[in-house]
py3Dmol code that shows the C-alpha trace and the ligand (Angstrom):
import py3Dmol

protein = """\
ATOM      1  CA  MET A   1     -89.895 104.988 -83.346  1.00  0.00           C
ATOM      2  CA  ARG A   2     -86.549 104.921 -81.551  1.00  0.00           C
ATOM      3  CA  LEU A   3     -86.071 104.233 -77.837  1.00  0.00           C
ATOM      4  CA  VAL A   4     -82.724 104.733 -76.140  1.00  0.00           C
ATOM      5  CA  LEU A   5     -81.881 101.918 -73.746  1.00  0.00           C
ATOM      6  CA  ALA A   6     -80.560 103.103 -70.383  1.00  0.00           C
ATOM      7  CA  SER A   7     -78.134 100.197 -70.025  1.00  0.00           C
ATOM      8  CA  LYS A   8     -74.763  99.036 -71.296  1.00  0.00           C
ATOM      9  CA  ASN A   9     -75.767  95.358 -71.013  1.00  0.00           C
ATOM     10  CA  GLY A  10     -75.709  93.972 -74.558  1.00  0.00           C
ATOM     11  CA  LYS A  11     -77.680  90.860 -73.503  1.00  0.00           C
ATOM     12  CA  LYS A  12     -80.548  93.005 -72.215  1.00  0.00           C
ATOM     13  CA  LEU A  13     -80.467  94.963 -75.474  1.00  0.00           C
ATOM     14  CA  THR A  14     -80.833  91.761 -77.491  1.00  0.00           C
ATOM     15  CA  GLU A  15     -83.769  90.539 -75.378  1.00  0.00           C
ATOM     16  CA  MET A  16     -85.509  93.916 -75.687  1.00  0.00           C
ATOM     17  CA  ARG A  17     -84.897  94.177 -79.431  1.00  0.00           C
ATOM     18  CA  ASP A  18     -86.268  90.662 -80.006  1.00  0.00           C
ATOM     19  CA  ILE A  19     -89.564  91.591 -78.375  1.00  0.00           C
ATOM     20  CA  LEU A  20     -90.044  95.231 -79.425  1.00  0.00           C
ATOM     21  CA  SER A  21     -88.876  94.954 -83.050  1.00  0.00           C
ATOM     22  CA  HIS A  22     -92.178  93.168 -83.828  1.00  0.00           C
ATOM     23  CA  MET A  23     -94.027  96.461 -83.362  1.00  0.00           C
ATOM     24  CA  GLY A  24     -91.605  98.586 -85.359  1.00  0.00           C
ATOM     25  CA  VAL A  25     -89.867 100.031 -82.326  1.00  0.00           C
ATOM     26  CA  GLU A  26     -86.105 100.300 -82.624  1.00  0.00           C
ATOM     27  CA  VAL A  27     -84.084 100.072 -79.422  1.00  0.00           C
ATOM     28  CA  CYS A  28     -80.594 101.574 -79.473  1.00  0.00           C
ATOM     29  CA  LEU A  29     -77.767 101.776 -76.982  1.00  0.00           C
ATOM     30  CA  GLN A  30     -76.942 105.052 -75.215  1.00  0.00           C
ATOM     31  CA  SER A  31     -73.671 105.213 -77.143  1.00  0.00           C
ATOM     32  CA  GLU A  32     -75.607 105.121 -80.437  1.00  0.00           C
ATOM     33  CA  ALA A  33     -77.618 108.144 -79.251  1.00  0.00           C
ATOM     34  CA  GLY A  34     -74.398 109.985 -78.367  1.00  0.00           C
ATOM     35  CA  VAL A  35     -74.788 109.860 -74.586  1.00  0.00           C
ATOM     36  CA  ASP A  36     -72.840 108.133 -71.845  1.00  0.00           C
ATOM     37  CA  VAL A  37     -74.705 108.202 -68.557  1.00  0.00           C
ATOM     38  CA  ASP A  38     -73.828 106.127 -65.510  1.00  0.00           C
ATOM     39  CA  VAL A  39     -76.763 106.308 -63.148  1.00  0.00           C
ATOM     40  CA  GLU A  40     -76.245 105.519 -59.499  1.00  0.00           C
ATOM     41  CA  GLU A  41     -78.937 103.039 -58.515  1.00  0.00           C
ATOM     42  CA  THR A  42     -79.794 104.602 -55.179  1.00  0.00           C
ATOM     43  CA  GLY A  43     -83.386 103.331 -55.034  1.00  0.00           C
ATOM     44  CA  THR A  44     -84.562 100.500 -52.810  1.00  0.00           C
ATOM     45  CA  THR A  45     -87.166  99.149 -55.243  1.00  0.00           C
ATOM     46  CA  PHE A  46     -87.023  97.978 -58.861  1.00  0.00           C
ATOM     47  CA  GLU A  47     -89.549 100.715 -59.700  1.00  0.00           C
ATOM     48  CA  GLU A  48     -87.383 103.504 -58.263  1.00  0.00           C
ATOM     49  CA  ASN A  49     -84.167 102.365 -59.956  1.00  0.00           C
ATOM     50  CA  SER A  50     -85.876 101.755 -63.283  1.00  0.00           C
ATOM     51  CA  LEU A  51     -87.291 105.301 -63.218  1.00  0.00           C
ATOM     52  CA  LEU A  52     -83.934 106.827 -62.162  1.00  0.00           C
ATOM     53  CA  LYS A  53     -82.193 105.192 -65.140  1.00  0.00           C
ATOM     54  CA  ALA A  54     -84.829 105.952 -67.792  1.00  0.00           C
ATOM     55  CA  ARG A  55     -85.250 109.577 -66.665  1.00  0.00           C
ATOM     56  CA  ALA A  56     -81.490 110.300 -66.632  1.00  0.00           C
ATOM     57  CA  VAL A  57     -80.989 108.951 -70.162  1.00  0.00           C
ATOM     58  CA  MET A  58     -84.096 110.726 -71.495  1.00  0.00           C
ATOM     59  CA  GLN A  59     -82.802 114.016 -70.048  1.00  0.00           C
ATOM     60  CA  ALA A  60     -79.281 113.501 -71.442  1.00  0.00           C
ATOM     61  CA  SER A  61     -80.408 112.431 -74.930  1.00  0.00           C
ATOM     62  CA  GLY A  62     -83.617 114.417 -75.340  1.00  0.00           C
ATOM     63  CA  LEU A  63     -85.182 111.200 -76.702  1.00  0.00           C
ATOM     64  CA  PRO A  64     -87.664 108.689 -75.238  1.00  0.00           C
ATOM     65  CA  ALA A  65     -85.637 106.310 -73.054  1.00  0.00           C
ATOM     66  CA  ILE A  66     -86.380 102.848 -71.729  1.00  0.00           C
ATOM     67  CA  ALA A  67     -84.818 101.122 -68.703  1.00  0.00           C
ATOM     68  CA  ASP A  68     -85.138  97.712 -67.124  1.00  0.00           C
ATOM     69  CA  ASP A  69     -84.315  97.209 -63.487  1.00  0.00           C
ATOM     70  CA  SER A  70     -84.281  93.567 -62.622  1.00  0.00           C
ATOM     71  CA  GLY A  71     -83.011  91.069 -60.126  1.00  0.00           C
ATOM     72  CA  LEU A  72     -83.342  87.753 -58.387  1.00  0.00           C
ATOM     73  CA  CYS A  73     -85.358  87.585 -55.143  1.00  0.00           C
ATOM     74  CA  VAL A  74     -84.727  84.499 -53.015  1.00  0.00           C
ATOM     75  CA  ASP A  75     -87.377  83.603 -50.410  1.00  0.00           C
ATOM     76  CA  ALA A  76     -84.950  82.093 -47.879  1.00  0.00           C
ATOM     77  CA  LEU A  77     -82.772  85.227 -48.053  1.00  0.00           C
ATOM     78  CA  GLY A  78     -85.640  87.615 -47.365  1.00  0.00           C
ATOM     79  CA  GLY A  79     -85.828  88.693 -51.018  1.00  0.00           C
ATOM     80  CA  ALA A  80     -82.052  89.219 -51.448  1.00  0.00           C
ATOM     81  CA  PRO A  81     -80.119  89.879 -53.583  1.00  0.00           C
ATOM     82  CA  GLY A  82     -83.099  91.760 -55.133  1.00  0.00           C
ATOM     83  CA  VAL A  83     -82.169  95.260 -56.342  1.00  0.00           C
ATOM     84  CA  TYR A  84     -78.564  94.464 -55.391  1.00  0.00           C
ATOM     85  CA  SER A  85     -78.322  91.433 -57.741  1.00  0.00           C
ATOM     86  CA  ALA A  86     -75.698  93.028 -59.994  1.00  0.00           C
ATOM     87  CA  ARG A  87     -73.602  94.029 -56.973  1.00  0.00           C
ATOM     88  CA  TYR A  88     -74.060  90.882 -54.801  1.00  0.00           C
ATOM     89  CA  GLY A  89     -70.799  90.012 -53.002  1.00  0.00           C
ATOM     90  CA  GLY A  90     -69.111  93.300 -53.891  1.00  0.00           C
ATOM     91  CA  PRO A  91     -67.270  94.667 -56.913  1.00  0.00           C
ATOM     92  CA  GLY A  92     -64.639  91.878 -57.078  1.00  0.00           C
ATOM     93  CA  LEU A  93     -67.088  89.238 -58.356  1.00  0.00           C
ATOM     94  CA  ASP A  94     -68.211  88.432 -61.898  1.00  0.00           C
ATOM     95  CA  ASP A  95     -71.449  86.636 -62.847  1.00  0.00           C
ATOM     96  CA  THR A  96     -69.956  83.224 -61.993  1.00  0.00           C
ATOM     97  CA  GLY A  97     -68.607  84.469 -58.662  1.00  0.00           C
ATOM     98  CA  ARG A  98     -72.011  85.902 -57.764  1.00  0.00           C
ATOM     99  CA  TYR A  99     -74.012  82.751 -58.441  1.00  0.00           C
ATOM    100  CA  ARG A 100     -71.390  80.617 -56.653  1.00  0.00           C
ATOM    101  CA  LEU A 101     -71.714  82.868 -53.610  1.00  0.00           C
ATOM    102  CA  LEU A 102     -75.489  82.537 -53.819  1.00  0.00           C
ATOM    103  CA  LEU A 103     -75.231  78.723 -53.895  1.00  0.00           C
ATOM    104  CA  GLU A 104     -72.971  78.831 -50.837  1.00  0.00           C
ATOM    105  CA  ASN A 105     -75.316  81.135 -48.930  1.00  0.00           C
ATOM    106  CA  MET A 106     -78.216  78.801 -49.715  1.00  0.00           C
ATOM    107  CA  ARG A 107     -76.769  75.586 -48.344  1.00  0.00           C
ATOM    108  CA  GLY A 108     -79.519  73.743 -46.497  1.00  0.00           C
ATOM    109  CA  GLN A 109     -82.126  76.421 -47.287  1.00  0.00           C
ATOM    110  CA  PRO A 110     -85.483  76.106 -49.098  1.00  0.00           C
ATOM    111  CA  ARG A 111     -84.997  76.893 -52.822  1.00  0.00           C
ATOM    112  CA  GLY A 112     -87.965  79.147 -53.768  1.00  0.00           C
ATOM    113  CA  ALA A 113     -87.118  82.317 -55.748  1.00  0.00           C
ATOM    114  CA  LYS A 114     -88.381  84.663 -58.431  1.00  0.00           C
ATOM    115  CA  PHE A 115     -86.928  86.981 -61.030  1.00  0.00           C
ATOM    116  CA  VAL A 116     -88.465  90.463 -61.241  1.00  0.00           C
ATOM    117  CA  SER A 117     -88.199  93.053 -64.013  1.00  0.00           C
ATOM    118  CA  VAL A 118     -89.604  96.571 -64.041  1.00  0.00           C
ATOM    119  CA  ILE A 119     -89.550  98.427 -67.356  1.00  0.00           C
ATOM    120  CA  THR A 120     -89.901 102.203 -67.377  1.00  0.00           C
ATOM    121  CA  CYS A 121     -90.144 104.433 -70.427  1.00  0.00           C
ATOM    122  CA  CYS A 122     -89.739 108.213 -70.006  1.00  0.00           C
ATOM    123  CA  PHE A 123     -90.799 110.626 -72.747  1.00  0.00           C
ATOM    124  CA  PRO A 124     -89.341 114.141 -73.115  1.00  0.00           C
ATOM    125  CA  ASN A 125     -92.823 115.631 -72.463  1.00  0.00           C
ATOM    126  CA  GLY A 126     -92.825 114.097 -68.960  1.00  0.00           C
ATOM    127  CA  ASP A 127     -95.037 111.077 -69.707  1.00  0.00           C
ATOM    128  CA  VAL A 128     -93.971 107.800 -68.062  1.00  0.00           C
ATOM    129  CA  LEU A 129     -95.003 104.202 -68.814  1.00  0.00           C
ATOM    130  CA  THR A 130     -94.200 101.346 -66.410  1.00  0.00           C
ATOM    131  CA  ALA A 131     -94.608  97.569 -66.590  1.00  0.00           C
ATOM    132  CA  ARG A 132     -93.627  94.756 -64.195  1.00  0.00           C
ATOM    133  CA  GLY A 133     -92.997  91.076 -64.859  1.00  0.00           C
ATOM    134  CA  GLU A 134     -92.214  88.215 -62.473  1.00  0.00           C
ATOM    135  CA  CYS A 135     -91.038  84.674 -63.124  1.00  0.00           C
ATOM    136  CA  PRO A 136     -91.178  82.128 -60.275  1.00  0.00           C
ATOM    137  CA  GLY A 137     -88.670  79.287 -60.035  1.00  0.00           C
ATOM    138  CA  THR A 138     -86.157  77.671 -57.702  1.00  0.00           C
ATOM    139  CA  ILE A 139     -82.416  77.895 -57.110  1.00  0.00           C
ATOM    140  CA  ALA A 140     -80.637  74.844 -58.541  1.00  0.00           C
ATOM    141  CA  PHE A 141     -78.076  72.950 -56.446  1.00  0.00           C
ATOM    142  CA  ALA A 142     -75.402  73.370 -59.138  1.00  0.00           C
ATOM    143  CA  PRO A 143     -75.085  75.498 -62.314  1.00  0.00           C
ATOM    144  CA  MET A 144     -76.443  74.036 -65.557  1.00  0.00           C
ATOM    145  CA  GLY A 145     -76.378  75.410 -69.127  1.00  0.00           C
ATOM    146  CA  GLU A 146     -74.351  77.903 -71.102  1.00  0.00           C
ATOM    147  CA  GLY A 147     -76.900  80.448 -72.401  1.00  0.00           C
ATOM    148  CA  GLY A 148     -78.115  83.784 -71.065  1.00  0.00           C
ATOM    149  CA  PHE A 149     -76.274  85.817 -68.454  1.00  0.00           C
ATOM    150  CA  GLY A 150     -76.129  86.609 -64.739  1.00  0.00           C
ATOM    151  CA  TYR A 151     -77.829  84.018 -62.541  1.00  0.00           C
ATOM    152  CA  ASP A 152     -79.341  82.071 -65.484  1.00  0.00           C
ATOM    153  CA  PRO A 153     -77.308  78.874 -64.848  1.00  0.00           C
ATOM    154  CA  VAL A 154     -78.731  78.513 -61.312  1.00  0.00           C
ATOM    155  CA  PHE A 155     -82.339  79.650 -61.918  1.00  0.00           C
ATOM    156  CA  PHE A 156     -84.333  76.425 -62.316  1.00  0.00           C
ATOM    157  CA  LEU A 157     -87.818  76.095 -63.776  1.00  0.00           C
ATOM    158  CA  PRO A 158     -89.426  72.992 -62.216  1.00  0.00           C
ATOM    159  CA  GLN A 159     -92.118  72.786 -64.938  1.00  0.00           C
ATOM    160  CA  LEU A 160     -89.454  72.587 -67.705  1.00  0.00           C
ATOM    161  CA  LYS A 161     -86.806  70.795 -65.621  1.00  0.00           C
ATOM    162  CA  LYS A 162     -84.235  73.247 -67.027  1.00  0.00           C
ATOM    163  CA  THR A 163     -82.428  76.374 -65.922  1.00  0.00           C
ATOM    164  CA  PHE A 164     -82.800  79.673 -67.800  1.00  0.00           C
ATOM    165  CA  ALA A 165     -79.301  79.016 -69.205  1.00  0.00           C
ATOM    166  CA  GLN A 166     -80.575  75.789 -70.859  1.00  0.00           C
ATOM    167  CA  LEU A 167     -83.340  77.566 -72.794  1.00  0.00           C
ATOM    168  CA  THR A 168     -83.144  79.091 -76.267  1.00  0.00           C
ATOM    169  CA  PRO A 169     -83.556  82.898 -76.322  1.00  0.00           C
ATOM    170  CA  GLU A 170     -87.120  82.403 -77.651  1.00  0.00           C
ATOM    171  CA  GLU A 171     -88.002  79.955 -74.852  1.00  0.00           C
ATOM    172  CA  LYS A 172     -86.560  82.301 -72.222  1.00  0.00           C
ATOM    173  CA  ASN A 173     -88.349  85.375 -73.622  1.00  0.00           C
ATOM    174  CA  ALA A 174     -91.676  83.506 -73.599  1.00  0.00           C
ATOM    175  CA  ILE A 175     -91.656  83.031 -69.811  1.00  0.00           C
ATOM    176  CA  SER A 176     -89.010  85.318 -68.330  1.00  0.00           C
ATOM    177  CA  HIS A 177     -89.656  88.271 -66.041  1.00  0.00           C
ATOM    178  CA  ARG A 178     -88.244  90.631 -68.693  1.00  0.00           C
ATOM    179  CA  GLY A 179     -90.224  88.964 -71.485  1.00  0.00           C
ATOM    180  CA  LEU A 180     -93.461  89.329 -69.498  1.00  0.00           C
ATOM    181  CA  ALA A 181     -92.723  92.940 -68.504  1.00  0.00           C
ATOM    182  CA  LEU A 182     -91.858  93.801 -72.112  1.00  0.00           C
ATOM    183  CA  LYS A 183     -95.083  92.269 -73.416  1.00  0.00           C
ATOM    184  CA  GLN A 184     -97.086  94.319 -70.939  1.00  0.00           C
ATOM    185  CA  PHE A 185     -95.006  97.378 -71.862  1.00  0.00           C
ATOM    186  CA  ARG A 186     -95.569  96.735 -75.577  1.00  0.00           C
ATOM    187  CA  ALA A 187     -99.346  96.781 -75.024  1.00  0.00           C
ATOM    188  CA  GLU A 188     -99.096 100.023 -73.018  1.00  0.00           C
ATOM    189  CA  LEU A 189     -96.860 101.615 -75.658  1.00  0.00           C
ATOM    190  CA  GLU A 190     -99.244 100.644 -78.464  1.00  0.00           C
ATOM    191  CA  GLU A 191    -102.124 102.285 -76.591  1.00  0.00           C
ATOM    192  CA  TYR A 192    -100.000 105.358 -75.794  1.00  0.00           C
ATOM    193  CA  LEU A 193     -98.823 105.805 -79.386  1.00  0.00           C
ATOM    194  CA  GLY A 194    -102.406 105.411 -80.577  1.00  0.00           C
ATOM    195  CA  LYS A 195    -103.350 108.450 -78.472  1.00  0.00           C
ATOM    196  CA  ASN A 196    -100.040 110.353 -78.888  1.00  0.00           C
ATOM    197  CA  PRO A 197     -98.667 109.834 -82.419  1.00  0.00           C
ATOM    198  CA  GLN A 198     -94.943 110.746 -82.418  1.00  0.00           C
TER     199      GLN A 198
END
"""
ligand_1 = """\
23
LIG
P -79.622 95.820 -63.271
O -78.804 96.062 -64.495
O -79.333 96.727 -62.138
O -81.082 95.708 -63.577
O -79.087 94.415 -62.739
C -79.816 93.281 -62.873
C -78.979 92.099 -62.384
O -79.908 91.074 -62.022
C -78.102 91.519 -63.489
O -76.797 92.008 -63.452
C -78.143 90.033 -63.170
O -77.204 89.739 -62.169
C -79.532 89.851 -62.585
N -80.496 89.524 -63.660
C -81.510 90.291 -64.132
N -82.173 89.672 -65.122
C -81.553 88.495 -65.279
C -81.787 87.407 -66.179
O -82.664 87.407 -67.048
N -80.958 86.362 -66.028
C -79.958 86.306 -65.099
N -79.697 87.295 -64.258
C -80.489 88.389 -64.350
"""
view = py3Dmol.view(width=600, height=400)
view.addModel(protein, "pdb")
view.setStyle({"model": 0}, {"cartoon": {"style": "trace"}})
view.addModel(ligand_1, "xyz")
view.setStyle({"model": 1}, {"stick": {}})
view.zoomTo()
view.show()
């Protein structure tokens, strides 16, 4: 079975492929399905934005589509940047600029945070599957590690004494918000396909 990913983020594609390929599900980019959709993320929750993205790509491609909406929620910032994680600090910043700004805004603050991922899969017949994963951690005082993307260098896991960026892809997938959401999604998809063979 083929799912079209409602994202242009190659790193997300790799993480999703790693987890879903084990059940014979192929995840492809929008471009590979011949569509180019830029969805405005107008929702205020991960659930809303995830649904907006998956539904738009399903409608444009006519194929089942999967989306992840994710972000970093920092306790001391009232849950920010949250759904605005990719846009934190405005359009002039890249990943490094965004996590530097976060470190500045957190001077002297408690460090508790969590990553959240909501996966939505929309089928052309109107069926929708949703799964949510959360990974608790803290915000490091300085970036560490080279792996991953986004805020990985500053997201610290006290139990491992490492940031996400210091983990191998397998180690990150085993505990990350997206890894947990995808595992829950995989179970839901298996049950769904059992009842609705494609
Ligand atoms: P989305 O594409 O709107 O879901 O944006 C999610 C944003 O949250 C990304 O651009 C990153 O800034 C951040 N993010 C989500 N998941 C991760 C992760 O696993 N590591 C680091 N940053 C992440």
